[in-house]
N, CA, C, O and the ligand as a Tripos MOL2 file, in Angstrom:
@<TRIPOS>MOLECULE
protein
  305   303    77     0     0
PROTEIN
NO_CHARGES

@<TRIPOS>ATOM
      1 N         203.5430   55.4990  175.4120 N.3       1 MET1
      2 CA        204.6720   56.2380  174.7300 C.3       1 MET1
      3 C         204.8800   55.5760  173.2230 C.2       1 MET1
      4 O         205.0020   56.2190  172.1800 O.2       1 MET1
      5 N         204.8880   54.2350  173.3530 N.am      2 LYS2
      6 CA        205.1390   53.4670  171.9910 C.3       2 LYS2
      7 C         204.0410   53.9270  171.0370 C.2       2 LYS2
      8 O         204.3840   54.2660  169.9040 O.2       2 LYS2
      9 N         202.6650   53.9740  171.4060 N.am      3 TYR3
     10 CA        201.6200   54.4240  170.5960 C.3       3 TYR3
     11 C         201.7920   55.8320  170.0260 C.2       3 TYR3
     12 O         201.5770   56.1450  168.8550 O.2       3 TYR3
     13 N         202.2230   56.6740  171.0460 N.am      4 LEU4
     14 CA        202.4870   58.1050  170.5520 C.3       4 LEU4
     15 C         203.4220   58.0770  169.4870 C.2       4 LEU4
     16 O         203.1380   58.8190  168.5460 O.2       4 LEU4
     17 N         204.3960   57.4590  169.3970 N.am      5 ILE5
     18 CA        205.4000   57.4670  168.4310 C.3       5 ILE5
     19 C         204.8310   56.8960  167.0520 C.2       5 ILE5
     20 O         205.0050   57.4360  165.9600 O.2       5 ILE5
     21 N         204.1300   55.7270  167.2780 N.am      6 LEU6
     22 CA        203.4650   55.2750  166.0220 C.3       6 LEU6
     23 C         202.4330   56.1170  165.5040 C.2       6 LEU6
     24 O         202.1770   56.1260  164.3000 O.2       6 LEU6
     25 N         201.7250   56.9410  166.4680 N.am      7 LEU7
     26 CA        200.6420   57.9600  165.9120 C.3       7 LEU7
     27 C         201.3990   58.9860  165.0670 C.2       7 LEU7
     28 O         200.9400   59.3830  163.9960 O.2       7 LEU7
     29 N         202.6720   59.4490  165.6090 N.am      8 LEU8
     30 CA        203.3550   60.4870  164.8230 C.3       8 LEU8
     31 C         203.8880   59.8270  163.5730 C.2       8 LEU8
     32 O         203.9530   60.5240  162.5610 O.2       8 LEU8
     33 N         204.2410   58.6830  163.5270 N.am      9 VAL9
     34 CA        204.6180   58.1470  162.2710 C.3       9 VAL9
     35 C         203.6130   58.1460  161.1910 C.2       9 VAL9
     36 O         203.8230   58.4740  160.0230 O.2       9 VAL9
     37 N         202.4120   57.7090  161.7430 N.am     10 VAL10
     38 CA        201.2780   57.4690  160.7330 C.3      10 VAL10
     39 C         200.8960   58.9990  160.2950 C.2      10 VAL10
     40 O         200.5740   59.2610  159.1360 O.2      10 VAL10
     41 N         200.9510   59.8000  161.1370 N.am     11 LEU11
     42 CA        200.4910   61.2040  160.7110 C.3      11 LEU11
     43 C         201.5700   61.8540  159.6800 C.2      11 LEU11
     44 O         201.2470   62.5610  158.7260 O.2      11 LEU11
     45 N         202.7340   61.5470  159.9820 N.am     12 ALA12
     46 CA        203.9260   62.1040  159.0670 C.3      12 ALA12
     47 C         203.6800   61.4220  157.6420 C.2      12 ALA12
     48 O         203.7470   62.0500  156.5850 O.2      12 ALA12
     49 N         203.3920   60.0850  157.7410 N.am     13 ALA13
     50 CA        203.1480   59.3860  156.4740 C.3      13 ALA13
     51 C         202.0220   59.9510  155.7830 C.2      13 ALA13
     52 O         202.1650   60.0900  154.5680 O.2      13 ALA13
     53 N         200.9120   60.3130  156.3080 N.am     14 VAL14
     54 CA        199.6950   60.8790  155.7080 C.3      14 VAL14
     55 C         200.1570   62.1690  155.2090 C.2      14 VAL14
     56 O         199.9490   62.5140  154.0460 O.2      14 VAL14
     57 N         200.8150   62.9350  156.1090 N.am     15 TRP15
     58 CA        201.1000   64.4080  155.5880 C.3      15 TRP15
     59 C         201.9580   64.2610  154.3310 C.2      15 TRP15
     60 O         201.6810   64.9120  153.3240 O.2      15 TRP15
     61 N         202.9840   63.4260  154.3680 N.am     16 PHE16
     62 CA        203.9390   63.3210  153.0250 C.3      16 PHE16
     63 C         203.1340   62.8240  151.9170 C.2      16 PHE16
     64 O         203.3860   63.2370  150.7850 O.2      16 PHE16
     65 N         202.1800   61.9730  152.1120 N.am     17 TRP17
     66 CA        201.3050   61.3760  151.0620 C.3      17 TRP17
     67 C         200.5200   62.3860  150.4580 C.2      17 TRP17
     68 O         200.4660   62.4600  149.2310 O.2      17 TRP17
     69 N         199.7670   63.3500  151.3540 N.am     18 ARG18
     70 CA        198.9240   64.4160  150.8770 C.3      18 ARG18
     71 C         199.8410   65.2130  150.0050 C.2      18 ARG18
     72 O         199.5640   65.5330  148.8490 O.2      18 ARG18
     73 N         200.9450   65.5110  150.6250 N.am     19 LYS19
     74 CA        201.8680   66.6180  149.9280 C.3      19 LYS19
     75 C         202.2020   66.1830  148.6080 C.2      19 LYS19
     76 O         202.0600   66.9500  147.6560 O.2      19 LYS19
     77 N         202.6800   64.8920  148.4520 N.am     20 GLY20
     78 CA        202.9210   64.4840  147.2540 C.3      20 GLY20
     79 C         201.7910   64.3410  146.2280 C.2      20 GLY20
     80 O         201.9550   64.5940  145.0340 O.2      20 GLY20
     81 N         200.7280   63.9560  146.7150 N.am     21 ARG21
     82 CA        199.3540   63.9780  145.8970 C.3      21 ARG21
     83 C         199.2310   65.3170  145.3160 C.2      21 ARG21
     84 O         199.1370   65.4460  144.0960 O.2      21 ARG21
     85 N         199.2260   66.3320  146.1200 N.am     22 ASP22
     86 CA        198.9270   67.7620  145.7350 C.3      22 ASP22
     87 C         199.9170   68.2270  144.6840 C.2      22 ASP22
     88 O         199.5570   68.9220  143.7330 O.2      22 ASP22
     89 N         201.1380   67.8430  144.8640 N.am     23 ALA23
     90 CA        202.0610   68.2600  143.8170 C.3      23 ALA23
     91 C         202.0030   67.7030  142.5150 C.2      23 ALA23
     92 O         202.3190   68.3200  141.4980 O.2      23 ALA23
     93 N         201.5280   66.3370  142.5580 N.am     24 GLY24
     94 CA        201.2590   65.6700  141.2110 C.3      24 GLY24
     95 C         199.9480   66.1240  140.5680 C.2      24 GLY24
     96 O         199.7720   66.0320  139.3530 O.2      24 GLY24
     97 N         199.1180   66.5700  141.3280 N.am     25 ALA25
     98 CA        197.8110   67.0470  140.7240 C.3      25 ALA25
     99 C         197.9220   68.2270  139.9270 C.2      25 ALA25
    100 O         198.7690   69.0580  140.2570 O.2      25 ALA25
    101 N         197.2470   68.4180  138.9960 N.am     26 PRO26
    102 CA        197.1970   69.6550  138.1890 C.3      26 PRO26
    103 C         196.6760   70.9140  138.9230 C.2      26 PRO26
    104 O         195.7240   70.8520  139.7010 O.2      26 PRO26
    105 N         197.1880   71.7990  138.7050 N.am     27 ARG27
    106 CA        196.7690   73.2120  139.4130 C.3      27 ARG27
    107 C         195.2410   73.6030  138.9420 C.2      27 ARG27
    108 O         194.7050   73.2480  137.8920 O.2      27 ARG27
    109 N         194.7270   74.3450  139.8780 N.am     28 ALA28
    110 CA        193.2760   74.6470  139.6640 C.3      28 ALA28
    111 C         193.0420   75.4850  138.3420 C.2      28 ALA28
    112 O         191.9700   75.4520  137.7390 O.2      28 ALA28
    113 N         194.1690   76.2660  137.9250 N.am     29 LYS29
    114 CA        194.1960   77.0470  136.6010 C.3      29 LYS29
    115 C         195.0390   76.2550  135.6660 C.2      29 LYS29
    116 O         196.2650   76.2290  135.7710 O.2      29 LYS29
    117 N         194.3900   75.6220  134.7660 N.am     30 PRO30
    118 CA        195.1640   74.8270  133.6980 C.3      30 PRO30
    119 C         195.8130   75.8280  132.7160 C.2      30 PRO30
    120 O         195.2440   76.8580  132.3530 O.2      30 PRO30
    121 N         197.0680   75.4450  132.3060 N.am     31 ALA31
    122 CA        197.8290   76.4390  131.5510 C.3      31 ALA31
    123 C         197.1510   76.4760  130.0670 C.2      31 ALA31
    124 O         197.0010   77.5480  129.4810 O.2      31 ALA31
    125 N         196.7910   75.3540  129.5570 N.am     32 LYS32
    126 CA        196.2000   75.1660  128.2120 C.3      32 LYS32
    127 C         194.7950   74.9740  128.3630 C.2      32 LYS32
    128 O         194.3760   74.0470  129.0570 O.2      32 LYS32
    129 N         193.9740   75.8190  127.7380 N.am     33 LYS33
    130 CA        192.4170   75.7230  127.6900 C.3      33 LYS33
    131 C         192.0470   75.6530  126.2610 C.2      33 LYS33
    132 O         192.6030   76.2590  125.3450 O.2      33 LYS33
    133 N         190.9560   74.7730  126.1690 N.am     34 ALA34
    134 CA        190.5150   74.7080  124.8350 C.3      34 ALA34
    135 C         190.0150   76.0710  124.1870 C.2      34 ALA34
    136 O         189.3630   76.7490  124.9820 O.2      34 ALA34
    137 N         190.1590   76.5760  123.0350 N.am     35 PRO35
    138 CA        189.8070   77.8840  122.6340 C.3      35 PRO35
    139 C         188.3570   77.7620  122.5660 C.2      35 PRO35
    140 O         187.8540   76.6470  122.4260 O.2      35 PRO35
    141 N         187.5380   78.9670  122.6660 N.am     36 PRO36
    142 CA        186.2030   78.8710  122.6430 C.3      36 PRO36
    143 C         185.6670   78.6290  121.1890 C.2      36 PRO36
    144 O         186.3660   78.9160  120.2170 O.2      36 PRO36
    145 N         184.5480   78.1510  121.0750 N.am     37 PRO37
    146 CA        184.0680   77.6720  119.7310 C.3      37 PRO37
    147 C         183.8590   79.0320  118.8890 C.2      37 PRO37
    148 O         183.5790   80.1270  119.3780 O.2      37 PRO37
    149 N         184.0420   78.7550  117.5980 N.am     38 LEU38
    150 CA        184.0070   79.9960  116.7140 C.3      38 LEU38
    151 C         182.5400   80.2590  116.5670 C.2      38 LEU38
    152 O         181.8110   79.2680  116.5310 O.2      38 LEU38
    153 N         182.0330   81.3760  116.4830 N.am     39 PRO39
    154 CA        180.8080   81.7880  116.1450 C.3      39 PRO39
    155 C         180.3690   81.2230  114.7620 C.2      39 PRO39
    156 O         181.0460   81.3320  113.7400 O.2      39 PRO39
    157 N         179.0950   80.5750  114.8510 N.am     40 GLN40
    158 CA        178.5650   79.6820  113.5130 C.3      40 GLN40
    159 C         177.6130   80.5890  113.0960 C.2      40 GLN40
    160 O         176.9800   81.3370  113.8410 O.2      40 GLN40
    161 N         177.5020   80.5000  111.6750 N.am     41 ASP41
    162 CA        176.4700   81.2330  110.9310 C.3      41 ASP41
    163 C         175.2540   80.5120  111.2680 C.2      41 ASP41
    164 O         175.2690   79.2870  111.1510 O.2      41 ASP41
    165 N         174.0460   81.1890  111.7300 N.am     42 MET42
    166 CA        172.9940   80.5510  112.1190 C.3      42 MET42
    167 C         171.9450   81.0240  110.9510 C.2      42 MET42
    168 O         171.9460   82.1300  110.4110 O.2      42 MET42
    169 N         171.0170   79.8970  110.6740 N.am     43 VAL43
    170 CA        170.0130   80.1190  109.7620 C.3      43 VAL43
    171 C         168.6420   79.7810  110.5040 C.2      43 VAL43
    172 O         168.5950   79.1400  111.5540 O.2      43 VAL43
    173 N         167.6920   80.2170  109.9280 N.am     44 GLN44
    174 CA        166.2370   79.9560  110.4090 C.3      44 GLN44
    175 C         165.4020   79.1490  109.5540 C.2      44 GLN44
    176 O         165.2750   79.4590  108.3700 O.2      44 GLN44
    177 N         164.7870   78.0790  110.0730 N.am     45 CYS45
    178 CA        163.9600   77.1610  109.3940 C.3      45 CYS45
    179 C         162.6770   77.9800  108.9450 C.2      45 CYS45
    180 O         161.9560   78.5470  109.7650 O.2      45 CYS45
    181 N         162.4720   77.9950  107.7190 N.am     46 PRO46
    182 CA        161.1640   78.8170  107.3610 C.3      46 PRO46
    183 C         159.7800   78.0610  107.9720 C.2      46 PRO46
    184 O         158.7260   78.6900  108.0610 O.2      46 PRO46
    185 N         159.8730   76.9010  108.3090 N.am     47 VAL47
    186 CA        158.5200   76.2070  108.7770 C.3      47 VAL47
    187 C         158.3730   76.4290  110.2160 C.2      47 VAL47
    188 O         157.4090   77.0660  110.6410 O.2      47 VAL47
    189 N         159.2730   75.9400  111.0010 N.am     48 CYS48
    190 CA        159.1310   76.1440  112.6250 C.3      48 CYS48
    191 C         159.9560   77.1690  113.1690 C.2      48 CYS48
    192 O         159.9510   77.3420  114.3870 O.2      48 CYS48
    193 N         160.7380   77.9440  112.3480 N.am     49 HIS49
    194 CA        161.3620   79.2100  112.6880 C.3      49 HIS49
    195 C         162.4760   79.0470  113.8020 C.2      49 HIS49
    196 O         162.9470   79.9680  114.4700 O.2      49 HIS49
    197 N         162.7850   77.8070  113.8740 N.am     50 VAL50
    198 CA        163.9610   77.4520  114.7970 C.3      50 VAL50
    199 C         165.2770   77.9140  114.2410 C.2      50 VAL50
    200 O         165.3800   77.9310  113.0150 O.2      50 VAL50
    201 N         166.2120   78.2600  114.9150 N.am     51 HIS51
    202 CA        167.5510   78.7610  114.6230 C.3      51 HIS51
    203 C         168.4800   77.5810  114.7760 C.2      51 HIS51
    204 O         168.4940   76.8760  115.7850 O.2      51 HIS51
    205 N         169.2740   77.3970  113.6990 N.am     52 LEU52
    206 CA        170.3290   76.1730  113.8380 C.3      52 LEU52
    207 C         171.4190   76.4610  112.8800 C.2      52 LEU52
    208 O         171.2540   77.1070  111.8450 O.2      52 LEU52
    209 N         172.6090   75.9200  113.2960 N.am     53 PRO53
    210 CA        173.8570   76.2580  112.5300 C.3      53 PRO53
    211 C         173.6030   75.9140  111.0220 C.2      53 PRO53
    212 O         172.7860   75.0520  110.6970 O.2      53 PRO53
    213 N         174.2930   76.5790  110.1790 N.am     54 ARG54
    214 CA        174.2520   76.5120  108.7490 C.3      54 ARG54
    215 C         174.7260   75.1830  108.4380 C.2      54 ARG54
    216 O         174.1960   74.5320  107.5370 O.2      54 ARG54
    217 N         175.7780   74.6960  109.1860 N.am     55 ALA55
    218 CA        176.3900   73.3490  108.7370 C.3      55 ALA55
    219 C         175.2350   72.1760  109.0560 C.2      55 ALA55
    220 O         175.3420   71.0580  108.5520 O.2      55 ALA55
    221 N         174.2670   72.4840  109.8230 N.am     56 ASP56
    222 CA        173.3210   71.3460  110.2300 C.3      56 ASP56
    223 C         172.1210   71.5260  109.4660 C.2      56 ASP56
    224 O         171.2080   70.7020  109.5220 O.2      56 ASP56
    225 N         172.0660   72.6470  108.6910 N.am     57 ALA57
    226 CA        170.8170   72.8110  108.0380 C.3      57 ALA57
    227 C         170.6700   71.9570  106.7650 C.2      57 ALA57
    228 O         171.6850   71.4560  106.2810 O.2      57 ALA57
    229 N         169.4810   71.7620  106.2000 N.am     58 LEU58
    230 CA        169.3000   70.9770  105.0870 C.3      58 LEU58
    231 C         168.8060   71.9210  104.0060 C.2      58 LEU58
    232 O         167.7590   72.5460  104.1780 O.2      58 LEU58
    233 N         169.5600   72.0520  102.8430 N.am     59 PRO59
    234 CA        169.0850   72.8550  101.7100 C.3      59 PRO59
    235 C         167.8820   72.1470  101.0250 C.2      59 PRO59
    236 O         167.8660   70.9580  100.7070 O.2      59 PRO59
    237 N         166.8630   73.0560  100.8400 N.am     60 GLY60
    238 CA        165.5380   72.5700  100.1710 C.3      60 GLY60
    239 C         165.7250   72.9100   98.6550 C.2      60 GLY60
    240 O         166.6570   73.5880   98.2210 O.2      60 GLY60
    241 N         164.6680   72.3260   97.8610 N.am     61 PRO61
    242 CA        164.5510   72.6300   96.4160 C.3      61 PRO61
    243 C         164.6020   74.1020   96.0490 C.2      61 PRO61
    244 O         165.2150   74.5240   95.0690 O.2      61 PRO61
    245 N         163.8870   74.8910   96.9390 N.am     62 ASP62
    246 CA        163.8230   76.2990   96.7980 C.3      62 ASP62
    247 C         164.8820   77.1270   97.1290 C.2      62 ASP62
    248 O         164.7920   78.3500   97.0140 O.2      62 ASP62
    249 N         165.9870   76.5090   97.5730 N.am     63 GLY63
    250 CA        167.1020   77.3480   98.0940 C.3      63 GLY63
    251 C         167.0620   77.7080   99.3620 C.2      63 GLY63
    252 O         168.0040   78.3330   99.8500 O.2      63 GLY63
    253 N         165.8600   77.3360  100.1560 N.am     64 GLN64
    254 CA        165.9200   77.7860  101.6280 C.3      64 GLN64
    255 C         166.5670   76.6370  102.4820 C.2      64 GLN64
    256 O         166.6470   75.4940  102.0300 O.2      64 GLN64
    257 N         167.0010   76.9590  103.6660 N.am     65 LEU65
    258 CA        167.5100   75.9570  104.5920 C.3      65 LEU65
    259 C         166.4370   75.5010  105.5590 C.2      65 LEU65
    260 O         165.6220   76.2580  106.0860 O.2      65 LEU65
    261 N         166.5150   74.1880  105.7420 N.am     66 TYR66
    262 CA        165.4040   73.6800  106.7790 C.3      66 TYR66
    263 C         166.1170   72.8930  107.8660 C.2      66 TYR66
    264 O         167.2560   72.4460  107.7310 O.2      66 TYR66
    265 N         165.3090   72.7440  109.0380 N.am     67 CYS67
    266 CA        166.0530   72.1140  110.0880 C.3      67 CYS67
    267 C         166.0070   70.6000  109.9520 C.2      67 CYS67
    268 O         166.9210   69.9220  110.4210 O.2      67 CYS67
    269 N         165.0520   70.0890  109.3760 N.am     68 CYS68
    270 CA        164.8760   68.6050  109.2570 C.3      68 CYS68
    271 C         164.2660   68.1880  107.8270 C.2      68 CYS68
    272 O         163.8690   69.0380  107.0290 O.2      68 CYS68
    273 N         164.2290   66.8760  107.5860 N.am     69 VAL69
    274 CA        163.5580   66.4360  106.3030 C.3      69 VAL69
    275 C         162.0180   66.6440  106.2720 C.2      69 VAL69
    276 O         161.3430   66.8690  105.2680 O.2      69 VAL69
    277 N         161.6020   66.5330  107.5100 N.am     70 GLU70
    278 CA        160.1520   66.6530  107.5210 C.3      70 GLU70
    279 C         159.7910   68.0220  107.1040 C.2      70 GLU70
    280 O         158.8860   68.1210  106.2760 O.2      70 GLU70
    281 N         160.3180   69.0180  107.5170 N.am     71 HIS71
    282 CA        160.0720   70.3460  107.1430 C.3      71 HIS71
    283 C         160.5380   70.7510  105.7800 C.2      71 HIS71
    284 O         159.9220   71.6530  105.2120 O.2      71 HIS71
    285 N         161.5100   70.2090  105.2210 N.am     72 ARG72
    286 CA        162.0210   70.4680  103.9210 C.3      72 ARG72
    287 C         160.9580   69.9030  102.9110 C.2      72 ARG72
    288 O         160.6470   70.5000  101.8800 O.2      72 ARG72
    289 N         160.4320   68.6980  103.3020 N.am     73 SER73
    290 CA        159.4830   68.0200  102.3960 C.3      73 SER73
    291 C         158.1340   68.7440  102.4990 C.2      73 SER73
    292 O         157.3050   68.6060  101.5990 O.2      73 SER73
    293 N         157.8940   69.5040  103.5640 N.am     74 ARG74
    294 CA        156.5420   70.0270  103.6830 C.3      74 ARG74
    295 C         156.3150   71.1850  102.7950 C.2      74 ARG74
    296 O         157.2350   71.9910  102.6580 O.2      74 ARG74
    297 N         155.2120   71.3580  102.1850 N.am     75 LYS75
    298 CA        154.7860   72.3910  101.0370 C.3      75 LYS75
    299 C         154.7410   73.7400  101.6620 C.2      75 LYS75
    300 O         155.3270   74.7040  101.1700 O.2      75 LYS75
    301 N         153.9970   73.7960  102.8150 N.am     76 ASP76
    302 CA        153.6810   75.2050  103.3140 C.3      76 ASP76
    303 C         153.8710   75.2050  104.8710 C.2      76 ASP76
    304 O         153.6750   76.2340  105.5170 O.2      76 ASP76
    305 ZN        161.8090   73.3390  110.9530 Zn       77 ZN77
@<TRIPOS>BOND
     1     1     2 1
     2     2     3 1
     3     3     4 2
     4     3     5 am
     5     5     6 1
     6     6     7 1
     7     7     8 2
     8     7     9 am
     9     9    10 1
    10    10    11 1
    11    11    12 2
    12    11    13 am
    13    13    14 1
    14    14    15 1
    15    15    16 2
    16    15    17 am
    17    17    18 1
    18    18    19 1
    19    19    20 2
    20    19    21 am
    21    21    22 1
    22    22    23 1
    23    23    24 2
    24    23    25 am
    25    25    26 1
    26    26    27 1
    27    27    28 2
    28    27    29 am
    29    29    30 1
    30    30    31 1
    31    31    32 2
    32    31    33 am
    33    33    34 1
    34    34    35 1
    35    35    36 2
    36    35    37 am
    37    37    38 1
    38    38    39 1
    39    39    40 2
    40    39    41 am
    41    41    42 1
    42    42    43 1
    43    43    44 2
    44    43    45 am
    45    45    46 1
    46    46    47 1
    47    47    48 2
    48    47    49 am
    49    49    50 1
    50    50    51 1
    51    51    52 2
    52    51    53 am
    53    53    54 1
    54    54    55 1
    55    55    56 2
    56    55    57 am
    57    57    58 1
    58    58    59 1
    59    59    60 2
    60    59    61 am
    61    61    62 1
    62    62    63 1
    63    63    64 2
    64    63    65 am
    65    65    66 1
    66    66    67 1
    67    67    68 2
    68    67    69 am
    69    69    70 1
    70    70    71 1
    71    71    72 2
    72    71    73 am
    73    73    74 1
    74    74    75 1
    75    75    76 2
    76    75    77 am
    77    77    78 1
    78    78    79 1
    79    79    80 2
    80    79    81 am
    81    81    82 1
    82    82    83 1
    83    83    84 2
    84    83    85 am
    85    85    86 1
    86    86    87 1
    87    87    88 2
    88    87    89 am
    89    89    90 1
    90    90    91 1
    91    91    92 2
    92    91    93 am
    93    93    94 1
    94    94    95 1
    95    95    96 2
    96    95    97 am
    97    97    98 1
    98    98    99 1
    99    99   100 2
   100    99   101 am
   101   101   102 1
   102   102   103 1
   103   103   104 2
   104   103   105 am
   105   105   106 1
   106   106   107 1
   107   107   108 2
   108   107   109 am
   109   109   110 1
   110   110   111 1
   111   111   112 2
   112   111   113 am
   113   113   114 1
   114   114   115 1
   115   115   116 2
   116   115   117 am
   117   117   118 1
   118   118   119 1
   119   119   120 2
   120   119   121 am
   121   121   122 1
   122   122   123 1
   123   123   124 2
   124   123   125 am
   125   125   126 1
   126   126   127 1
   127   127   128 2
   128   127   129 am
   129   129   130 1
   130   130   131 1
   131   131   132 2
   132   131   133 am
   133   133   134 1
   134   134   135 1
   135   135   136 2
   136   135   137 am
   137   137   138 1
   138   138   139 1
   139   139   140 2
   140   139   141 am
   141   141   142 1
   142   142   143 1
   143   143   144 2
   144   143   145 am
   145   145   146 1
   146   146   147 1
   147   147   148 2
   148   147   149 am
   149   149   150 1
   150   150   151 1
   151   151   152 2
   152   151   153 am
   153   153   154 1
   154   154   155 1
   155   155   156 2
   156   155   157 am
   157   157   158 1
   158   158   159 1
   159   159   160 2
   160   159   161 am
   161   161   162 1
   162   162   163 1
   163   163   164 2
   164   163   165 am
   165   165   166 1
   166   166   167 1
   167   167   168 2
   168   167   169 am
   169   169   170 1
   170   170   171 1
   171   171   172 2
   172   171   173 am
   173   173   174 1
   174   174   175 1
   175   175   176 2
   176   175   177 am
   177   177   178 1
   178   178   179 1
   179   179   180 2
   180   179   181 am
   181   181   182 1
   182   182   183 1
   183   183   184 2
   184   183   185 am
   185   185   186 1
   186   186   187 1
   187   187   188 2
   188   187   189 am
   189   189   190 1
   190   190   191 1
   191   191   192 2
   192   191   193 am
   193   193   194 1
   194   194   195 1
   195   195   196 2
   196   195   197 am
   197   197   198 1
   198   198   199 1
   199   199   200 2
   200   199   201 am
   201   201   202 1
   202   202   203 1
   203   203   204 2
   204   203   205 am
   205   205   206 1
   206   206   207 1
   207   207   208 2
   208   207   209 am
   209   209   210 1
   210   210   211 1
   211   211   212 2
   212   211   213 am
   213   213   214 1
   214   214   215 1
   215   215   216 2
   216   215   217 am
   217   217   218 1
   218   218   219 1
   219   219   220 2
   220   219   221 am
   221   221   222 1
   222   222   223 1
   223   223   224 2
   224   223   225 am
   225   225   226 1
   226   226   227 1
   227   227   228 2
   228   227   229 am
   229   229   230 1
   230   230   231 1
   231   231   232 2
   232   231   233 am
   233   233   234 1
   234   234   235 1
   235   235   236 2
   236   235   237 am
   237   237   238 1
   238   238   239 1
   239   239   240 2
   240   239   241 am
   241   241   242 1
   242   242   243 1
   243   243   244 2
   244   243   245 am
   245   245   246 1
   246   246   247 1
   247   247   248 2
   248   247   249 am
   249   249   250 1
   250   250   251 1
   251   251   252 2
   252   251   253 am
   253   253   254 1
   254   254   255 1
   255   255   256 2
   256   255   257 am
   257   257   258 1
   258   258   259 1
   259   259   260 2
   260   259   261 am
   261   261   262 1
   262   262   263 1
   263   263   264 2
   264   263   265 am
   265   265   266 1
   266   266   267 1
   267   267   268 2
   268   267   269 am
   269   269   270 1
   270   270   271 1
   271   271   272 2
   272   271   273 am
   273   273   274 1
   274   274   275 1
   275   275   276 2
   276   275   277 am
   277   277   278 1
   278   278   279 1
   279   279   280 2
   280   279   281 am
   281   281   282 1
   282   282   283 1
   283   283   284 2
   284   283   285 am
   285   285   286 1
   286   286   287 1
   287   287   288 2
   288   287   289 am
   289   289   290 1
   290   290   291 1
   291   291   292 2
   292   291   293 am
   293   293   294 1
   294   294   295 1
   295   295   296 2
   296   295   297 am
   297   297   298 1
   298   298   299 1
   299   299   300 2
   300   299   301 am
   301   301   302 1
   302   302   303 1
   303   303   304 2
@<TRIPOS>SUBSTRUCTURE
     1 MET1         2 RESIDUE 1 A MET
     2 LYS2         6 RESIDUE 1 A LYS
     3 TYR3        10 RESIDUE 1 A TYR
     4 LEU4        14 RESIDUE 1 A LEU
     5 ILE5        18 RESIDUE 1 A ILE
     6 LEU6        22 RESIDUE 1 A LEU
     7 LEU7        26 RESIDUE 1 A LEU
     8 LEU8        30 RESIDUE 1 A LEU
     9 VAL9        34 RESIDUE 1 A VAL
    10 VAL10       38 RESIDUE 1 A VAL
    11 LEU11       42 RESIDUE 1 A LEU
    12 ALA12       46 RESIDUE 1 A ALA
    13 ALA13       50 RESIDUE 1 A ALA
    14 VAL14       54 RESIDUE 1 A VAL
    15 TRP15       58 RESIDUE 1 A TRP
    16 PHE16       62 RESIDUE 1 A PHE
    17 TRP17       66 RESIDUE 1 A TRP
    18 ARG18       70 RESIDUE 1 A ARG
    19 LYS19       74 RESIDUE 1 A LYS
    20 GLY20       78 RESIDUE 1 A GLY
    21 ARG21       82 RESIDUE 1 A ARG
    22 ASP22       86 RESIDUE 1 A ASP
    23 ALA23       90 RESIDUE 1 A ALA
    24 GLY24       94 RESIDUE 1 A GLY
    25 ALA25       98 RESIDUE 1 A ALA
    26 PRO26      102 RESIDUE 1 A PRO
    27 ARG27      106 RESIDUE 1 A ARG
    28 ALA28      110 RESIDUE 1 A ALA
    29 LYS29      114 RESIDUE 1 A LYS
    30 PRO30      118 RESIDUE 1 A PRO
    31 ALA31      122 RESIDUE 1 A ALA
    32 LYS32      126 RESIDUE 1 A LYS
    33 LYS33      130 RESIDUE 1 A LYS
    34 ALA34      134 RESIDUE 1 A ALA
    35 PRO35      138 RESIDUE 1 A PRO
    36 PRO36      142 RESIDUE 1 A PRO
    37 PRO37      146 RESIDUE 1 A PRO
    38 LEU38      150 RESIDUE 1 A LEU
    39 PRO39      154 RESIDUE 1 A PRO
    40 GLN40      158 RESIDUE 1 A GLN
    41 ASP41      162 RESIDUE 1 A ASP
    42 MET42      166 RESIDUE 1 A MET
    43 VAL43      170 RESIDUE 1 A VAL
    44 GLN44      174 RESIDUE 1 A GLN
    45 CYS45      178 RESIDUE 1 A CYS
    46 PRO46      182 RESIDUE 1 A PRO
    47 VAL47      186 RESIDUE 1 A VAL
    48 CYS48      190 RESIDUE 1 A CYS
    49 HIS49      194 RESIDUE 1 A HIS
    50 VAL50      198 RESIDUE 1 A VAL
    51 HIS51      202 RESIDUE 1 A HIS
    52 LEU52      206 RESIDUE 1 A LEU
    53 PRO53      210 RESIDUE 1 A PRO
    54 ARG54      214 RESIDUE 1 A ARG
    55 ALA55      218 RESIDUE 1 A ALA
    56 ASP56      222 RESIDUE 1 A ASP
    57 ALA57      226 RESIDUE 1 A ALA
    58 LEU58      230 RESIDUE 1 A LEU
    59 PRO59      234 RESIDUE 1 A PRO
    60 GLY60      238 RESIDUE 1 A GLY
    61 PRO61      242 RESIDUE 1 A PRO
    62 ASP62      246 RESIDUE 1 A ASP
    63 GLY63      250 RESIDUE 1 A GLY
    64 GLN64      254 RESIDUE 1 A GLN
    65 LEU65      258 RESIDUE 1 A LEU
    66 TYR66      262 RESIDUE 1 A TYR
    67 CYS67      266 RESIDUE 1 A CYS
    68 CYS68      270 RESIDUE 1 A CYS
    69 VAL69      274 RESIDUE 1 A VAL
    70 GLU70      278 RESIDUE 1 A GLU
    71 HIS71      282 RESIDUE 1 A HIS
    72 ARG72      286 RESIDUE 1 A ARG
    73 SER73      290 RESIDUE 1 A SER
    74 ARG74      294 RESIDUE 1 A ARG
    75 LYS75      298 RESIDUE 1 A LYS
    76 ASP76      302 RESIDUE 1 A ASP
    77 ZN77       305 GROUP 0 **** ****
């Protein structure tokens, strides 16, 4: 009988602990979510034809935008 009471106490403690943990944890649906990234202007490298954001592109001497220094320095 003594062990039964002890078992009930342990179960109650675990139940209270789990209840408190669930209350403290954030809900599955967070209230504030990061806004989706804004659409970026994409450009195409004239050498390898890869698309990349305009902010990452390298302007060449001919006014075109390249993906990397190697392609910018390439003549054709
Ligand atoms: Zn390229």
